[in-house]
C-alpha positions in Angstrom: 247.0 -104.6 28.5 244.3 -103.7 31.1 240.8 -104.4 29.9 238.4 -101.5 30.8 235.1 -102.0 32.5 233.3 -100.9 29.3 235.1 -103.5 27.4 234.3 -106.2 29.9 230.6 -105.2 29.8 230.5 -105.4 26.0 232.2 -108.8 25.9 229.8 -110.3 28.5 226.7 -108.7 26.8 227.8 -110.2 23.4 228.2 -113.6 25.0 224.8 -113.5 26.7 223.1 -112.3 23.5 224.7 -115.3 21.7 222.8 -117.6 24.1 219.4 -115.8 24.1 217.5 -113.2 22.0 215.5 -112.1 25.1 215.5 -108.3 25.5 214.9 -107.9 29.2 213.3 -104.8 30.8 213.2 -106.1 34.3 216.2 -107.4 36.4 215.7 -109.6 39.4 218.3 -110.6 42.0 217.3 -113.7 44.0 218.9 -114.0 47.4 219.9 -116.8 49.8 217.3 -119.5 50.0 214.9 -117.8 47.6 216.1 -119.4 44.4 212.9 -121.3 43.7 211.4 -118.1 42.4 213.1 -119.2 39.2 210.5 -121.9 38.8 207.8 -119.3 38.1 209.7 -118.0 35.1 208.9 -119.1 31.5 212.6 -119.8 30.8 214.1 -119.0 27.4 217.7 -119.6 28.4 219.8 -120.5 31.4 223.4 -119.3 31.3 225.8 -120.5 34.1 227.8 -117.7 35.6 231.0 -119.7 35.0 230.4 -119.4 31.2 230.0 -115.6 31.1 233.2 -113.6 30.4 234.3 -111.6 33.5 231.5 -112.9 35.6 232.2 -114.2 39.2 230.9 -117.5 40.4 228.6 -117.8 43.4 230.1 -119.7 46.4 227.5 -118.9 49.0 225.1 -121.6 50.1 221.7 -121.4 48.5 223.0 -119.5 45.4 222.6 -121.6 42.2 224.8 -119.4 40.1 222.7 -119.1 36.9 221.6 -116.2 34.8 218.0 -116.8 33.7 216.4 -115.1 30.7 212.7 -115.4 30.1 209.2 -114.1 30.8 207.4 -113.6 34.1 203.9 -112.1 34.2 204.2 -111.1 30.6 207.4 -109.1 31.1 210.8 -110.0 29.7 213.2 -110.5 32.5 216.8 -111.2 33.4 217.1 -113.0 36.8 220.2 -113.7 38.8 219.8 -117.0 40.6 222.3 -116.1 43.2 224.6 -113.0 43.8 228.1 -112.3 44.9 229.3 -111.0 48.3 232.3 -109.2 49.7 232.8 -112.0 52.2 233.5 -114.3 49.2 236.5 -112.3 48.5 235.2 -110.6 45.4 235.9 -107.0 44.5 233.1 -104.4 44.3 233.5 -104.3 40.5 232.9 -108.1 40.4 230.0 -107.9 42.8 228.2 -105.2 40.9 229.2 -106.2 37.3 225.9 -108.0 36.7 224.0 -104.7 37.3 226.1 -103.1 34.6 225.2 -105.9 32.2 221.5 -105.6 33.0 221.6 -101.9 32.2 223.5 -102.5 28.9 221.0 -105.1 27.9 218.0 -102.8 28.4 216.9 -103.4 31.9 215.1 -100.4 33.4 213.9 -101.7 36.8 215.7 -103.8 39.3 214.0 -106.0 41.9 216.3 -106.9 44.8 215.5 -109.7 47.2 217.5 -110.8 50.2 217.3 -112.5 53.6 218.0 -110.4 56.7 218.1 -110.5 60.5 215.2 -108.4 61.9 216.2 -105.9 64.6 212.9 -104.1 64.8 211.0 -105.7 67.7 207.8 -105.7 65.6 209.4 -108.0 63.1 209.1 -111.8 63.3 210.9 -114.6 61.5 209.0 -115.3 58.3 207.8 -111.7 57.8 208.5 -109.7 54.6 209.9 -106.2 54.6 209.8 -103.6 51.8 213.2 -101.7 51.9 212.5 -98.0 52.1 216.2 -96.9 52.5 219.6 -98.3 53.4 222.7 -97.6 55.4 226.0 -98.7 53.8 228.4 -100.0 56.6 230.5 -102.1 54.3 233.3 -99.5 54.6 233.5 -99.2 50.9 231.7 -97.9 47.8 231.6 -99.4 44.3 231.9 -96.0 42.6 235.4 -95.2 44.1 237.9 -94.7 41.3 237.8 -93.2 37.8 234.3 -92.5 36.6 233.1 -93.3 33.1 230.3 -90.7 32.4 228.8 -93.2 29.8 228.0 -95.5 32.7 226.7 -92.8 35.1 227.5 -89.4 36.8 230.5 -88.8 39.0 228.2 -87.8 41.9 224.9 -89.8 41.7 222.0 -88.6 43.8 220.8 -91.1 46.4 217.8 -89.1 47.8 215.5 -91.9 46.6 217.5 -95.2 46.4 214.3 -97.2 46.4 211.6 -96.1 44.1 208.7 -94.6 46.1 206.1 -95.3 43.5 207.1 -99.0 43.4 207.0 -99.1 47.2 203.4 -97.7 47.2 202.4 -100.1 44.5 203.8 -103.1 46.3 202.1 -102.0 49.6 198.7 -101.9 47.7 199.3 -105.3 46.1 200.2 -106.8 49.5 197.0 -105.5 51.0 194.9 -106.9 48.1 196.7 -110.3 48.2 196.4 -110.4 52.0 200.1 -110.6 52.5 201.5 -108.9 55.5 204.5 -106.7 54.9 206.6 -104.3 56.9 208.6 -101.3 55.7 212.1 -100.6 57.0 215.7 -99.5 56.6 218.2 -102.1 55.6 221.8 -101.9 56.8 224.5 -103.7 54.8 227.7 -105.1 56.4 230.3 -107.3 54.9 229.9 -110.5 57.0 230.4 -113.4 57.0 230.0 -113.5 60.8 226.7 -112.5 62.3 226.6 -109.6 64.6 227.2 -109.3 68.4 224.5 -108.1 70.8 226.3 -104.8 71.1 226.5 -104.4 67.3 222.7 -105.1 67.0 222.1 -102.4 69.6 224.3 -99.9 67.7 222.6 -100.7 64.3 219.2 -100.3 65.8 220.3 -97.0 67.4 221.4 -95.5 64.1 218.0 -96.3 62.5 218.2 -99.7 60.9 215.4 -102.2 61.0 217.1 -105.2 59.4 220.7 -106.2 58.7 222.2 -108.2 55.8 225.5 -108.9 53.9 224.5 -107.7 50.4 222.3 -105.4 48.4 223.7 -101.9 49.2 226.5 -101.9 46.7 224.3 -103.3 44.0 221.7 -100.6 44.6 224.4 -97.9 44.5 225.5 -99.1 41.1 221.9 -99.5 40.0 221.1 -95.9 40.8 224.4 -94.8 39.2 223.1 -96.5 36.1 219.7 -94.9 36.2 217.7 -98.0 37.2 214.6 -97.8 39.3 214.9 -100.2 42.3 212.5 -102.1 44.5 214.0 -104.0 47.5 212.3 -106.9 49.4 213.7 -108.7 52.4 212.7 -111.9 54.1 213.2 -111.8 57.9 214.7 -115.1 58.8 215.6 -114.5 62.4 215.0 -112.0 65.2 218.1 -110.1 66.3 216.9 -108.7 69.6 220.0 -108.4 71.8 218.4 -109.2 75.1 216.9 -112.5 73.8 219.5 -113.4 71.1 219.9 -117.1 70.3 222.8 -118.8 68.4 222.2 -118.7 64.6 221.4 -122.0 62.8 222.0 -121.3 59.1 220.0 -124.3 58.0 217.0 -123.0 59.9 217.4 -119.5 58.2 217.2 -121.2 54.8 214.1 -123.1 55.8 212.4 -119.9 57.0 213.3 -118.2 53.7 211.9 -121.1 51.7 208.6 -121.0 53.6 208.0 -117.3 53.0 209.1 -117.4 49.3 205.6 -118.2 47.9 204.4 -114.9 49.3 207.4 -113.1 47.8 206.8 -114.7 44.4 203.1 -113.7 44.5 204.0 -110.1 45.2 206.7 -110.0 42.4 204.4 -111.7 39.8 201.5 -109.3 40.6 203.9 -106.3 40.6 205.2 -107.2 37.2 201.7 -107.5 35.8 200.8 -104.0 36.9 204.0 -102.0 36.0 
């Protein structure tokens, strides 16, 4: 017998609640090389993805594969220490399943973090970018198929995928904390290869400032679920076609780890003020 998405959500939620009594209001997804943000959390429970019914397992480098429940800046949170990607071979339902769990457990606001290649010539490796909008070039959509109205509407609005009030609050906090941040449009592709010079030119031409291999499908499901979303990107390399250099993945991780303290400061201060 086929198990419905609603049944999978209920089973996973029941298991997580058996491991922790935390009632999270904030969800956080921690991207590649940014996993040490978890050290800032007052941890109540750590649940390996492999233990949770119907959960996928992270295979990407830099993704620890743990669900963390606890407190950060006085707020009860549910943090994913690693995410899932299309290039790992997972379905869109598997990739976005954790968002469904967050919603079911009471999360109202999702903070997305990721690492990206910066195509805007004003961006430098080690900079932070607040995501103001995105372009979905994965060639797919996690909402295709039968729609359960209990999870969200058939035709969800995407006129404000990233919450404008949260963006403005984050900008103010960045100024006060003396942390430089850019704003920009994120374009999501499947990966796992990095883009060619011609592809970078095309992506820049259609209005993208940064490119990555995650996030867009998660945000689509988050908005379908009625969650407010804030997206933050770490620029790990400069993807300017005329001066493109071969990508060193180890170096990208090192850049992400260097900028993470600033990202953590922003997130902690943001949680104190919302």
